[in-house]
Rosetta silent file (secondary structure, phi, psi, omega in degrees, C-alpha in Angstrom):
SEQUENCE: MDSYTEKVLPFKSSPSFLEKTIAHNGEINMGYLLQNFDEIAYVVGTKHLDIPSCLHRVPSHILTASVEHFHILHPITIQDIKISGHVVNVGTSSIEALVKAEIISCADKSLGTRMKLKDSTINRIAAPTPKTILIAKFNMVAVNIETAKAVKTNSLITTNLRERRTQELANDIETSTDGKPETSKGANNIGANAFDKKKNSMGEYKLIRDTALQNAFIVTPQDRSVLGYLFGGKVTIFVISYWPSRMFAGSNVRMYSLDEAKFHSKVNVGSTVKLTAQVIYSSEDDNMFQVKVVYSLSDCNGTFGGAEAMTANFTFLSLDKKIKNVVPMTLKENELYIEEAGYSTACQKGDL
SCORE:     score description
SCORE:     0.000 S_00000001
   1 L     0.000   88.486 -171.991    0.000    0.000    0.000 S_00000001
   2 L   -73.130   -5.833 -178.342    2.226    2.754   -1.362 S_00000001
   3 L   -84.054   -0.135 -176.261   -0.134    5.542   -0.341 S_00000001
   4 L   -53.101  132.746  178.568    0.897    5.283    3.330 S_00000001
   5 E  -141.752  143.528  177.623    1.417    8.721    4.916 S_00000001
   6 E  -137.986  157.965 -179.650    2.074    9.759    8.487 S_00000001
   7 E  -146.145  134.029 -178.470    2.300   12.977   10.466 S_00000001
   8 E  -103.360  131.530  177.024    3.616   13.553   13.993 S_00000001
   9 E  -115.058  104.251 -172.787    1.955   16.041   16.355 S_00000001
  10 L   -84.226   64.611 -177.777    4.318   16.704   19.320 S_00000001
  11 L   -62.199  -39.268 -175.860    1.742   17.838   21.889 S_00000001
  12 L   -86.262  -42.262 -173.883    3.761   16.560   24.868 S_00000001
  13 L   -82.422  -11.610 -179.522    7.361   17.075   23.761 S_00000001
  14 L  -127.884   95.312  179.456    6.821   20.599   22.385 S_00000001
  15 H   -57.256  -35.630 -179.708    5.147   23.046   24.823 S_00000001
  16 H   -67.206  -36.653  177.367    5.086   25.761   22.159 S_00000001
  17 H   -68.047  -42.056  178.917    3.211   23.467   19.763 S_00000001
  18 H   -61.858  -39.515 -178.358    0.718   22.504   22.481 S_00000001
  19 H   -60.044  -31.686 -178.513    0.103   26.163   23.295 S_00000001
  20 H   -81.167  -17.155 -172.058   -1.063   26.763   19.712 S_00000001
  21 H  -122.900    1.846 -176.738   -3.440   23.791   19.632 S_00000001
  22 E   -76.682  148.017  178.694   -4.794   23.437   23.172 S_00000001
  23 L   -89.832  175.411 -176.259   -8.520   23.848   23.839 S_00000001
  24 L   -64.562  -26.370 -177.013  -10.153   26.003   26.528 S_00000001
  25 L   -92.612    9.486  178.373  -10.467   23.024   28.894 S_00000001
  26 L    85.663    1.592  179.456   -6.767   22.161   28.744 S_00000001
  27 L   -99.989  170.458  177.768   -7.286   19.214   26.390 S_00000001
  28 E   -66.706  136.205 -178.759   -6.166   18.734   22.791 S_00000001
  29 L   -67.396  115.077 -178.438   -8.378   20.646   20.366 S_00000001
  30 H   -66.431  -33.788  177.485  -10.611   18.066   18.647 S_00000001
  31 H   -61.074  -36.367  178.185  -11.271   20.419   15.755 S_00000001
  32 H   -67.088  -39.964  177.809   -7.533   20.513   15.085 S_00000001
  33 H   -65.608  -41.046  177.591   -7.361   16.707   15.054 S_00000001
  34 H   -60.244  -41.569  179.530  -10.313   16.520   12.647 S_00000001
  35 H   -63.215  -40.281  179.949   -8.562   18.960   10.321 S_00000001
  36 H   -70.407  -34.722  175.543   -5.379   16.867   10.364 S_00000001
  37 H   -61.247  -44.686  179.847   -7.322   13.667    9.670 S_00000001
  38 H   -64.773  -37.350  179.131   -8.866   15.293    6.603 S_00000001
  39 H   -64.806  -44.286  178.724   -5.447   16.533    5.507 S_00000001
  40 H   -62.995  -43.415  179.926   -3.908   13.054    5.792 S_00000001
  41 H   -60.278  -40.204  179.388   -6.816   11.518    3.860 S_00000001
  42 H   -64.084  -44.957 -179.835   -6.332   14.066    1.069 S_00000001
  43 H   -64.510  -41.279  178.985   -2.595   13.353    0.812 S_00000001
  44 H   -59.479  -48.190  179.747   -3.229    9.594    0.864 S_00000001
  45 H   -64.072  -39.285  179.332   -5.742    9.836   -1.978 S_00000001
  46 H   -65.485  -40.576  178.287   -3.484   12.135   -3.986 S_00000001
  47 H   -63.845  -36.122  179.376   -0.529    9.762   -3.616 S_00000001
  48 H   -66.078  -33.312  179.485   -2.664    6.879   -4.862 S_00000001
  49 H   -78.159  -26.190 -171.594   -3.524    8.848   -8.008 S_00000001
  50 L   -86.332  102.693  177.494    0.027   10.027   -8.634 S_00000001
  51 L  -116.543  107.051 -175.911    1.909    7.441  -10.701 S_00000001
  52 L   -56.629  -29.366 -176.736    5.153    8.890  -12.139 S_00000001
  53 L   -72.498  -16.773 -179.888    5.311    6.245  -14.887 S_00000001
  54 L   -90.296   91.855 -173.905    2.018    7.487  -16.398 S_00000001
  55 L   -72.055  -23.829 -176.389    3.261   10.425  -18.461 S_00000001
  56 L  -114.034   30.358 -178.855   -0.122   11.143  -20.059 S_00000001
  57 L   -69.699  153.742 -179.948   -2.352   10.690  -17.037 S_00000001
  58 L   -72.473  129.432  177.805   -5.407   12.918  -16.635 S_00000001
  59 L   -64.425  117.201 -173.649   -4.742   15.844  -14.228 S_00000001
  60 E  -139.144  162.925  177.494   -6.962   15.012  -11.274 S_00000001
  61 E  -138.258  171.834 -176.561   -7.546   15.794   -7.629 S_00000001
  62 E  -107.356  136.240  172.939   -9.287   14.251   -4.649 S_00000001
  63 E  -121.126  138.190  176.344  -12.544   15.416   -3.069 S_00000001
  64 E   -81.226  122.940  178.232  -13.905   14.111    0.239 S_00000001
  65 E   -90.546  -40.529 -179.819  -17.440   12.782   -0.208 S_00000001
  66 E  -163.018  162.463  173.869  -18.052   11.607    3.357 S_00000001
  67 E  -121.796  127.882 -177.844  -16.473   10.559    6.645 S_00000001
  68 E  -109.247  120.188  169.779  -17.747    7.393    8.290 S_00000001
  69 E    51.230   76.197  171.522  -17.579    6.853   12.033 S_00000001
  70 E   -77.172   95.491 -171.821  -14.761    8.944   13.430 S_00000001
  71 E   -91.053  134.011  169.981  -14.307    6.736   16.509 S_00000001
  72 E   -98.979  107.102 -173.374  -12.628    7.813   19.742 S_00000001
  73 L   -83.624  -31.482 -179.739  -11.335    4.503   21.103 S_00000001
  74 L  -142.123  156.468  177.407   -9.593    5.824   24.235 S_00000001
  75 L   -55.863  139.719 -177.704   -9.540    9.116   26.173 S_00000001
  76 L   -95.382  113.986  178.803   -7.312   11.690   24.491 S_00000001
  77 L  -111.371  176.744 -179.291   -4.674   13.060   26.855 S_00000001
  78 L   -75.465   93.532  178.727   -1.677   15.322   26.317 S_00000001
  79 L  -138.592  159.382  171.344    0.630   12.908   24.504 S_00000001
  80 L   -70.532  134.823 -173.215    2.670   12.946   21.318 S_00000001
  81 E  -126.193  138.460  173.484    0.429   11.602   18.569 S_00000001
  82 E  -112.440  125.203  175.326    1.126   10.101   15.172 S_00000001
  83 E  -102.647  129.116 -178.704   -1.601   10.256   12.534 S_00000001
  84 E  -139.982  159.097  179.465   -1.231    7.761    9.690 S_00000001
  85 E  -169.271  165.674  175.410   -3.333    6.423    6.862 S_00000001
  86 E  -162.011  166.501  178.435   -3.452    4.701    3.501 S_00000001
  87 E   -71.426  137.518  179.532   -5.904    3.616    0.820 S_00000001
  88 E  -119.080  -24.545  178.285   -7.803    0.417    1.672 S_00000001
  89 E  -150.251  151.134  176.068  -10.371    0.112   -1.141 S_00000001
  90 E  -137.600  153.004  172.371  -11.001    1.639   -4.564 S_00000001
  91 L  -119.041 -155.461  179.122  -13.853    1.718   -7.052 S_00000001
  92 L   -62.500  -48.237  177.257  -14.078    3.081  -10.566 S_00000001
  93 L  -129.990    2.230 -176.815  -13.535    6.658   -9.383 S_00000001
  94 E  -100.459  153.424  179.529  -13.885    6.277   -5.613 S_00000001
  95 E  -137.105  131.671  174.578  -11.179    5.846   -2.993 S_00000001
  96 E  -109.765  129.385  179.692  -11.535    4.705    0.618 S_00000001
  97 E  -121.831  137.114  175.706   -8.816    5.674    3.081 S_00000001
  98 E  -102.321  125.765 -177.860   -8.362    4.441    6.640 S_00000001
  99 E  -125.147  135.823  179.512   -6.819    7.016    8.984 S_00000001
 100 E  -136.152  161.009  173.602   -5.825    6.476   12.616 S_00000001
 101 E  -126.105  135.079  179.622   -4.112    8.345   15.447 S_00000001
 102 E  -137.966  153.986  179.323   -1.956    6.609   18.018 S_00000001
 103 E   -77.648  135.331  174.887    0.145    7.609   21.004 S_00000001
 104 L  -118.695  153.216 -172.626    3.913    7.488   20.518 S_00000001
 105 L   -67.428  -41.611 -178.377    6.475    7.514   23.309 S_00000001
 106 L  -155.564  124.257 -178.571    8.514   10.472   22.101 S_00000001
 107 L   -72.471  146.419  174.766    8.119   12.589   19.001 S_00000001
 108 L   -76.700  104.973 -174.136   11.055   13.095   16.676 S_00000001
 109 L   -63.592  -27.531  178.312   11.670   16.817   17.217 S_00000001
 110 L   -69.365  -26.049  178.903   13.580   17.095   13.968 S_00000001
 111 L   -79.003  -40.373 -178.353   10.451   15.901   12.147 S_00000001
 112 L    62.423 -131.083 -179.102    8.063   18.279   13.895 S_00000001
 113 L  -105.349   14.277  178.745    4.717   18.321   12.106 S_00000001
 114 L   -71.441  156.320 -179.953    6.070   17.546    8.660 S_00000001
 115 E   -94.632  145.487  170.211    4.673   14.599    6.764 S_00000001
 116 E   -90.963  105.975 -176.591    6.588   11.534    5.690 S_00000001
 117 L   -96.128  -15.793 -178.183    5.572   11.214    2.066 S_00000001
 118 L   -92.833  169.549  178.668    8.165    8.667    1.015 S_00000001
 119 L   -59.832  145.367 -178.554    8.252    4.955    1.704 S_00000001
 120 L  -125.741  151.652  179.637    9.144    4.053    5.267 S_00000001
 121 L   -88.013   -6.966 -179.852   10.689    0.934    6.780 S_00000001
 122 L   -85.718 -175.436 -179.273    8.463    1.153    9.873 S_00000001
 123 L   -54.787  118.872 -175.743    4.918   -0.120   10.288 S_00000001
 124 L  -113.337   24.724  178.417    3.059    1.009    7.165 S_00000001
 125 L  -117.841  133.013 -175.788   -0.356   -0.393    8.024 S_00000001
 126 L   -90.767   21.646  176.921   -3.035    1.780    9.625 S_00000001
 127 L   -67.605  148.520 -177.849   -4.725   -1.100   11.475 S_00000001
 128 L   -62.916  148.273  173.942   -5.539   -0.330   15.141 S_00000001
 129 L  -127.368  172.862  177.373   -3.046   -1.164   17.881 S_00000001
 130 L   -58.072  -20.600 -179.785   -3.391   -0.967   21.697 S_00000001
 131 L   -94.961    1.500 -179.940   -2.091    2.613   21.434 S_00000001
 132 E   -73.275  129.709 -179.039   -4.649    3.681   18.816 S_00000001
 133 E  -112.480  -23.784  179.900   -6.939    6.425   20.140 S_00000001
 134 E  -139.566  146.458  174.845   -8.801    7.530   16.989 S_00000001
 135 E  -152.588  143.519 -178.987   -9.786    5.841   13.741 S_00000001
 136 E  -154.149  156.881  175.013  -11.931    6.902   10.782 S_00000001
 137 E  -117.758  130.604  179.862  -12.715    5.979    7.201 S_00000001
 138 E  -107.653  131.581  173.909  -12.835    8.615    4.467 S_00000001
 139 E  -103.513  120.037 -175.658  -14.764    8.134    1.228 S_00000001
 140 E  -126.582  165.338  178.727  -13.277   10.219   -1.574 S_00000001
 141 E  -133.973  141.522  177.375  -13.707   10.649   -5.309 S_00000001
 142 E   -89.156  129.263 -178.300  -11.158   11.449   -8.016 S_00000001
 143 E  -128.483  151.693  175.382  -12.176   14.355  -10.255 S_00000001
 144 E   -72.154  133.616 -177.073  -10.724   16.036  -13.325 S_00000001
 145 L   -62.035  -39.067 -174.246   -9.212   19.421  -12.438 S_00000001
 146 L   -82.426  -40.759 -175.186  -10.616   21.157  -15.525 S_00000001
 147 L   -99.461  -15.112 -177.266  -14.088   19.587  -15.805 S_00000001
 148 L    62.850   17.877  177.361  -14.662   18.651  -12.120 S_00000001
 149 L   -96.371  154.488 -178.429  -16.101   15.334  -13.358 S_00000001
 150 E   -63.166  141.492  177.688  -15.225   11.953  -11.877 S_00000001
 151 L  -125.236  161.710 -179.112  -12.260   10.160  -13.435 S_00000001
 152 L   -72.074  135.763  179.673  -11.038    6.595  -13.214 S_00000001
 153 L   -98.755  172.926  179.464   -8.671    5.900  -10.362 S_00000001
 154 L   -78.160  155.678  177.816   -5.809    3.434  -10.124 S_00000001
 155 L   -75.367  166.591 -179.900   -6.336   -0.131   -8.954 S_00000001
 156 L  -124.014  130.464 -179.045   -5.221   -1.342   -5.525 S_00000001
 157 L  -119.386  125.366  174.119   -3.155   -4.469   -4.953 S_00000001
 158 L   -93.422  139.062 -173.344   -2.694   -6.079   -1.539 S_00000001
 159 L  -112.241   -8.642 -179.664    0.557   -7.986   -1.120 S_00000001
 160 L  -152.638  175.305 -175.465    0.219   -9.684    2.271 S_00000001
 161 H   -66.008  -37.530 -178.630   -2.213  -10.915    4.915 S_00000001
 162 H   -63.297  -39.745  178.868   -1.949   -7.785    7.090 S_00000001
 163 H   -66.895  -38.627  178.692   -3.025   -5.561    4.215 S_00000001
 164 H   -67.589  -37.033  177.765   -5.984   -7.819    3.454 S_00000001
 165 H   -67.394  -34.267  176.590   -7.045   -7.791    7.110 S_00000001
 166 H   -66.021  -37.116  174.692   -6.893   -3.998    7.101 S_00000001
 167 H   -61.315  -42.806  179.219   -9.234   -3.999    4.110 S_00000001
 168 H   -63.255  -38.939  177.513  -11.647   -6.210    6.045 S_00000001
 169 H   -61.720  -44.493  179.815  -11.479   -3.812    8.988 S_00000001
 170 H   -62.586  -36.480  179.099  -12.338   -0.875    6.726 S_00000001
 171 H   -66.196  -26.785  179.035  -15.309   -2.783    5.317 S_00000001
 172 H   -76.660  -22.443 -179.693  -16.632   -3.196    8.861 S_00000001
 173 L   -88.410   76.218 -177.924  -16.560    0.582    9.425 S_00000001
 174 L  -132.101  152.925  175.554  -19.682    1.303    7.442 S_00000001
 175 L   -79.155  119.842 -178.705  -22.900    3.142    8.030 S_00000001
 176 L  -110.850  148.771  176.500  -25.638    0.567    8.442 S_00000001
 177 L  -100.316    4.952  179.626  -29.400    1.060    8.421 S_00000001
 178 L   -61.985  131.790  177.801  -30.029   -2.104   10.425 S_00000001
 179 L    88.112   -5.433  179.364  -32.280   -1.382   13.352 S_00000001
 180 L   -88.809  136.597  176.259  -33.435    1.992   12.006 S_00000001
 181 L   -76.270  168.072  175.591  -37.166    2.568   11.652 S_00000001
 182 L   -76.649  106.005 -169.519  -38.724    3.993    8.526 S_00000001
 183 H   -64.388  -43.923 -177.073  -38.387    7.658    9.393 S_00000001
 184 H   -65.647  -39.349  179.004  -40.919    9.122    6.983 S_00000001
 185 H   -66.277  -43.111  179.877  -43.564    6.579    7.982 S_00000001
 186 H   -64.715  -37.999 -178.421  -42.885    7.122   11.674 S_00000001
 187 H   -66.982  -39.152 -177.126  -43.030   10.887   11.315 S_00000001
 188 H   -70.625  -18.763 -177.878  -46.371   10.868    9.540 S_00000001
 189 L   -89.588    0.665 -177.392  -47.965    8.779   12.299 S_00000001
 190 L  -109.455  124.677  179.656  -47.247   11.310   15.034 S_00000001
 191 L  -115.157 -169.419 -176.648  -49.657   14.158   15.637 S_00000001
 192 H   -62.865  -39.025 -179.778  -50.096   16.899   18.186 S_00000001
 193 H   -63.514  -38.045  179.411  -51.644   14.564   20.786 S_00000001
 194 H   -65.060  -38.100  177.474  -48.674   12.215   20.541 S_00000001
 195 H   -60.514  -44.909 -178.724  -46.308   15.121   21.151 S_00000001
 196 H   -63.614  -41.886  179.090  -48.203   16.066   24.319 S_00000001
 197 H   -63.443  -40.352 -179.430  -48.176   12.478   25.602 S_00000001
 198 H   -63.300  -43.790 -179.659  -44.451   12.196   24.934 S_00000001
 199 H   -63.297  -41.531 -177.183  -43.715   15.394   26.846 S_00000001
 200 H   -67.822  -28.466 -176.173  -45.836   14.331   29.812 S_00000001
 201 H   -91.186   -9.057 -174.213  -44.140   10.931   30.071 S_00000001
 202 L   -99.151    0.614 -179.931  -40.549   12.147   29.759 S_00000001
 203 L    69.643 -135.848 -179.472  -40.343   14.287   32.877 S_00000001
 204 L   -70.956  130.391 -174.611  -37.954   17.219   32.537 S_00000001
 205 E  -144.264  171.437  174.718  -37.375   17.961   28.874 S_00000001
 206 E  -140.363  138.673 -179.706  -36.189   20.543   26.369 S_00000001
 207 E   -71.985  142.224  179.764  -37.587   21.228   22.904 S_00000001
 208 H   -57.590  -42.165 -176.909  -35.295   20.407   19.989 S_00000001
 209 H   -64.242  -24.757 -179.763  -35.891   23.820   18.431 S_00000001
 210 H   -81.067   -6.509  179.029  -34.690   25.511   21.633 S_00000001
 211 H   -95.226   -5.485 -173.144  -31.279   23.816   21.374 S_00000001
 212 L   -75.218  140.226  171.752  -30.442   25.286   17.953 S_00000001
 213 E  -129.850  145.895 -178.377  -27.598   27.745   17.443 S_00000001
 214 E  -131.265  153.278  175.966  -26.688   29.470   14.185 S_00000001
 215 E  -150.657  167.238  178.780  -23.727   31.300   12.748 S_00000001
 216 E  -146.872  151.368  177.021  -22.673   32.517    9.315 S_00000001
 217 E  -152.787  161.964  176.275  -19.429   33.260    7.513 S_00000001
 218 E  -105.683  131.019 -178.986  -18.089   34.185    4.082 S_00000001
 219 L   -70.364  124.520 -178.904  -15.629   31.781    2.457 S_00000001
 220 L  -103.446  164.938  177.764  -12.277   33.524    1.967 S_00000001
 221 H   -58.129  -27.683  179.309   -9.354   32.603   -0.319 S_00000001
 222 H   -68.726  -17.733 -178.363   -7.497   31.316    2.755 S_00000001
 223 H   -93.355   -2.753 -171.153  -10.194   28.635    3.159 S_00000001
 224 E   -82.465  158.081  174.773   -9.964   27.272   -0.378 S_00000001
 225 L   -92.822 -175.700  178.714   -8.576   23.959   -1.583 S_00000001
 226 L   -66.371  -18.959  178.633   -6.320   23.414   -4.584 S_00000001
 227 L   -86.876   -7.205  174.074   -9.480   23.269   -6.706 S_00000001
 228 L   101.242   -0.341  176.320  -10.464   26.784   -5.640 S_00000001
 229 E  -127.148  179.547 -167.898  -13.379   26.160   -3.266 S_00000001
 230 E   -52.150  126.226  178.017  -13.878   25.480    0.438 S_00000001
 231 L   -81.673  128.967 -176.265  -11.447   22.886    1.813 S_00000001
 232 H   -56.977  -34.011  179.805  -13.209   20.312    3.981 S_00000001
 233 H   -66.624  -19.337  179.205  -10.466   20.435    6.602 S_00000001
 234 H   -86.752  -10.102 -177.803  -11.219   24.116    7.160 S_00000001
 235 L   -68.861  125.394 -174.835  -14.874   23.433    7.948 S_00000001
 236 L   -89.756   52.890 -176.926  -15.469   24.247   11.621 S_00000001
 237 H   -66.662  -34.678 -179.060  -18.045   21.503   12.192 S_00000001
 238 H   -68.865  -41.663 -178.519  -16.675   20.592   15.608 S_00000001
 239 H   -61.046  -47.935 -177.458  -16.736   24.184   16.874 S_00000001
 240 H   -69.188  -27.195  177.843  -20.342   24.788   15.820 S_00000001
 241 H   -79.121  -26.168 -176.684  -21.425   21.430   17.287 S_00000001
 242 H   -73.177  -35.423 -177.336  -19.671   22.092   20.599 S_00000001
 243 H   -59.400  -56.861  179.702  -21.562   25.314   21.391 S_00000001
 244 H   -65.846  -24.331  178.272  -25.107   23.865   21.615 S_00000001
 245 H   -65.090  -46.510  178.458  -23.677   20.787   23.349 S_00000001
 246 H   -63.084  -42.939 -177.914  -22.327   22.857   26.235 S_00000001
 247 H   -68.220  -38.283 -179.732  -25.531   24.876   26.485 S_00000001
 248 H   -68.750  -45.138 -177.093  -27.768   21.791   26.366 S_00000001
 249 H   -76.733  -27.760 -176.665  -25.800   19.816   28.955 S_00000001
 250 L    67.575   24.077 -178.461  -25.102   22.798   31.194 S_00000001
 251 L  -159.248 -177.605  174.112  -21.708   21.269   31.931 S_00000001
 252 L   -68.354  142.562  179.471  -18.461   20.176   30.354 S_00000001
 253 E  -128.673  160.405  178.106  -18.945   17.773   27.452 S_00000001
 254 E  -133.435  134.506  177.013  -16.678   15.456   25.514 S_00000001
 255 E   -67.169  127.752  179.347  -16.997   14.385   21.915 S_00000001
 256 E   -94.200  -39.766  178.319  -17.672   10.640   21.758 S_00000001
 257 E  -167.769  154.587  165.223  -17.690   10.213   17.981 S_00000001
 258 E   -98.586  103.413 -171.182  -18.282   11.866   14.633 S_00000001
 259 E   -69.613  -38.827 -179.732  -20.923    9.450   13.387 S_00000001
 260 E  -168.363  143.092  173.444  -21.052   10.704    9.823 S_00000001
 261 E  -137.427  131.311 -178.831  -20.161   13.732    7.706 S_00000001
 262 E  -128.416  136.507  176.533  -21.283   14.218    4.102 S_00000001
 263 E  -104.004  115.184 -173.096  -20.294   16.854    1.560 S_00000001
 264 L   -93.452  -31.120 -178.643  -23.206   17.468   -0.814 S_00000001
 265 L  -155.038  159.511  179.259  -21.945   20.306   -3.014 S_00000001
 266 L   -76.105  152.856  179.927  -18.921   22.507   -3.540 S_00000001
 267 L  -122.553  114.915 -175.944  -18.703   25.901   -1.834 S_00000001
 268 E   -80.388  158.036  173.918  -16.987   28.647   -3.823 S_00000001
 269 L   -61.675  135.009 -177.279  -14.862   31.480   -2.456 S_00000001
 270 L    95.487  -10.313  178.917  -17.130   34.430   -1.653 S_00000001
 271 L   -71.198  146.645  173.800  -20.120   32.235   -0.780 S_00000001
 272 E   -98.021  125.276 -175.483  -22.119   33.012    2.349 S_00000001
 273 E  -118.726  131.771  174.549  -22.637   29.927    4.481 S_00000001
 274 E  -102.963  131.172  178.373  -25.050   29.525    7.383 S_00000001
 275 E  -106.428  127.547  177.022  -24.192   26.974   10.058 S_00000001
 276 E  -124.995  128.956  178.174  -26.996   25.443   12.111 S_00000001
 277 E  -132.203  135.958  178.018  -26.404   23.011   14.964 S_00000001
 278 E  -153.315  152.848  175.882  -28.989   21.477   17.277 S_00000001
 279 E   -76.315  127.353 -176.913  -29.463   18.524   19.592 S_00000001
 280 E  -115.766   -9.440  177.648  -31.733   16.004   17.853 S_00000001
 281 E  -161.048  144.692  177.017  -31.655   13.051   20.262 S_00000001
 282 E  -142.302  152.596  179.443  -30.696   12.385   23.881 S_00000001
 283 E  -132.548  113.304  179.368  -30.454    9.342   26.129 S_00000001
 284 L   -69.260  -24.323 -176.134  -30.648    9.729   29.897 S_00000001
 285 L   -62.318  -44.106 -178.910  -29.492    6.134   30.381 S_00000001
 286 L  -112.372    5.912  176.877  -25.923    6.775   29.193 S_00000001
 287 L    60.685   34.870 -179.834  -25.943   10.608   29.466 S_00000001
 288 E  -120.567  156.857 -179.380  -25.162   10.954   25.760 S_00000001
 289 E  -152.208  158.017 -178.246  -26.798   12.980   23.004 S_00000001
 290 E  -107.079  141.263  178.041  -26.548   13.613   19.257 S_00000001
 291 E  -122.425  130.903  178.036  -25.948   16.954   17.554 S_00000001
 292 E  -106.141  132.610  178.467  -26.668   17.585   13.876 S_00000001
 293 E  -115.581  132.282  179.868  -24.745   20.275   11.967 S_00000001
 294 E  -127.760  130.274  172.949  -25.988   21.647    8.630 S_00000001
 295 E  -101.383  119.247  179.733  -24.149   23.993    6.256 S_00000001
 296 E  -115.722  143.689  179.565  -26.606   25.935    4.051 S_00000001
 297 E   -97.999  145.231  175.434  -25.763   28.221    1.133 S_00000001
 298 E   -88.514  153.026  177.973  -27.401   31.585    0.489 S_00000001
 299 L   -88.608 -172.554 -175.983  -28.791   32.454   -2.926 S_00000001
 300 L   -66.395  -18.753  179.508  -28.064   35.568   -4.990 S_00000001
 301 L   -90.296   -0.719  178.803  -30.632   37.547   -2.969 S_00000001
 302 L    86.972    5.230  178.097  -28.862   36.816    0.295 S_00000001
 303 L   -98.385  149.936 -177.851  -31.545   34.455    1.616 S_00000001
 304 E   -94.334  118.277 -179.926  -30.778   30.929    2.778 S_00000001
 305 E   -93.913 -155.227 -176.488  -32.681   28.277    0.879 S_00000001
 306 E   -91.183    0.534 -177.626  -32.855   24.534    1.284 S_00000001
 307 E   -70.173  119.410  179.568  -29.537   23.782   -0.447 S_00000001
 308 E  -103.445  122.895  179.191  -27.304   21.907    1.989 S_00000001
 309 E   -85.010  -29.139 -177.671  -23.581   21.960    1.282 S_00000001
 310 E  -159.883  146.802  173.185  -22.675   19.666    4.159 S_00000001
 311 E  -134.845  147.952  179.435  -24.239   17.701    7.028 S_00000001
 312 E  -149.369  146.261  178.369  -22.603   16.048   10.033 S_00000001
 313 E  -123.339  125.220  179.393  -23.767   14.105   13.093 S_00000001
 314 E  -113.922  153.133  169.079  -21.841   14.096   16.379 S_00000001
 315 E  -116.683  129.388 -179.731  -22.308   12.173   19.615 S_00000001
 316 E  -120.034  156.089  177.348  -21.377   13.948   22.859 S_00000001
 317 E  -119.441  127.900  175.318  -21.108   12.827   26.482 S_00000001
 318 E   -80.657  127.984 -172.585  -22.088   15.081   29.384 S_00000001
 319 L   -91.957  -31.131 -169.766  -19.362   14.874   32.030 S_00000001
 320 L  -114.428  -27.662 -174.083  -20.782   16.684   35.061 S_00000001
 321 L  -128.678  156.245  174.538  -24.582   16.797   34.925 S_00000001
 322 L   -75.638  130.214 -176.416  -27.510   14.554   34.045 S_00000001
 323 L   -82.371  162.648  176.207  -28.920   15.617   30.690 S_00000001
 324 L   -92.796  162.691  170.915  -32.553   16.333   29.855 S_00000001
 325 E   -78.742  147.628  172.995  -34.640   14.602   27.227 S_00000001
 326 E  -104.275  145.008 -176.118  -35.226   16.478   23.980 S_00000001
 327 E  -124.146  126.862  175.623  -38.700   16.542   22.436 S_00000001
 328 L   -78.977  146.918  179.967  -39.512   17.115   18.732 S_00000001
 329 L  -124.580   -0.928  176.010  -42.420   19.422   17.901 S_00000001
 330 L  -130.857  164.535  179.752  -42.517   19.218   14.094 S_00000001
 331 H   -64.073  -37.192  179.029  -42.579   16.328   11.649 S_00000001
 332 H   -65.301  -43.985  177.761  -39.089   17.187   10.420 S_00000001
 333 H   -63.269  -39.152 -179.478  -37.713   17.221   13.968 S_00000001
 334 H   -67.042  -35.278  177.367  -39.473   13.954   14.713 S_00000001
 335 H   -62.214  -43.554  177.447  -37.964   12.346   11.622 S_00000001
 336 H   -64.802  -40.513 -178.593  -34.481   13.280   12.846 S_00000001
 337 H   -62.766  -46.398 -178.947  -35.326   12.083   16.365 S_00000001
 338 H   -64.908  -40.594 -179.786  -36.560    8.670   15.178 S_00000001
 339 H   -62.210  -45.080 -179.709  -33.558    8.218   12.894 S_00000001
 340 H   -70.816  -33.911  176.660  -31.080    8.939   15.689 S_00000001
 341 H   -63.238  -41.649  177.393  -33.036    6.775   18.146 S_00000001
 342 H   -65.584  -38.988  178.921  -32.792    3.891   15.685 S_00000001
 343 H   -64.720  -43.005 -179.877  -29.093    4.535   15.161 S_00000001
 344 H   -63.323  -40.802  178.462  -28.456    4.575   18.918 S_00000001
 345 H   -63.922  -41.366  179.490  -30.364    1.300   19.364 S_00000001
 346 H   -63.946  -38.185  178.580  -28.394   -0.341   16.563 S_00000001
 347 H   -63.997  -42.197 -179.044  -25.119    0.745   18.167 S_00000001
 348 H   -65.741  -30.964  179.094  -26.122   -0.741   21.516 S_00000001
 349 H   -81.498  -10.717 -179.368  -26.986   -4.039   19.822 S_00000001
 350 L    86.345   14.544  179.743  -23.636   -4.060   18.043 S_00000001
 351 L   -75.545  -22.034 -177.624  -25.124   -3.787   14.551 S_00000001
 352 L  -109.662    0.000    0.000  -22.921   -0.781   13.725 S_00000001
């Protein structure tokens, strides 16, 4: 797997580096880790496309289509971390990359945060180890630079048993619909009386609409990718999801997982983007709740329509206080609630 790439983040061995990346609570900034994961995935996909022997290859680049199950396997403490990844599966124009982060004993200070792009004699497989703290699978697509249309990617050859087992692991990290109810059918069967009964039976609650927070920004040239529009790694999905999480829980919270992130359309420089984040499901049993983030584009009149550029679902854990139940009051909110309830049930059963 020649696409292997790694990057060292010396949080522990370099106080000056930690100072630039630390969060308000003294922990490593999760948004920074998400950005580095996306960066590694992009480099991995680009390396897979880049074959020096193909002199007449089509000029192409990689776009992230979605992120599946960004899992936090162990608590993240102030340690030196190595992020690594490589391609595990390919389709006609699609590329799947497995990216992980693991604790290392001591960072190579001469390396700093530079990437190792060349072949390495060390472990070049991104399969989890006892020191692995994060793992995620990125689904990407190869596109022509000039036409922005999908192009054929290179094939992938596994040469040993470890590489084949890593492929099997990546296949297991998939979004499954097992255990999920039919959301549209469930939503249509709930009326105003059902809402009232639900509220009365849930004790202390909070309405989903009251958990929403919004923000807006204009995409600048500094946010663009090599293709000229918004780079996924620059998207502040974690920041916008963290705000309503703190307000809903009324205490410190910790990100448990990024369940899914999907990029629906490109966002050009100069575009106005509205960010909306709200709690859509909560579980008092495990003190965890889900937050949905939506990026919407404004039209030429400056109004925000229904066009969604990106959506993401996070799971958070309340650390200090018992959370309240959230209650949907519209059919759309109820559809989201039922979908997340089904997803949570499937996770508990081990279907996901």
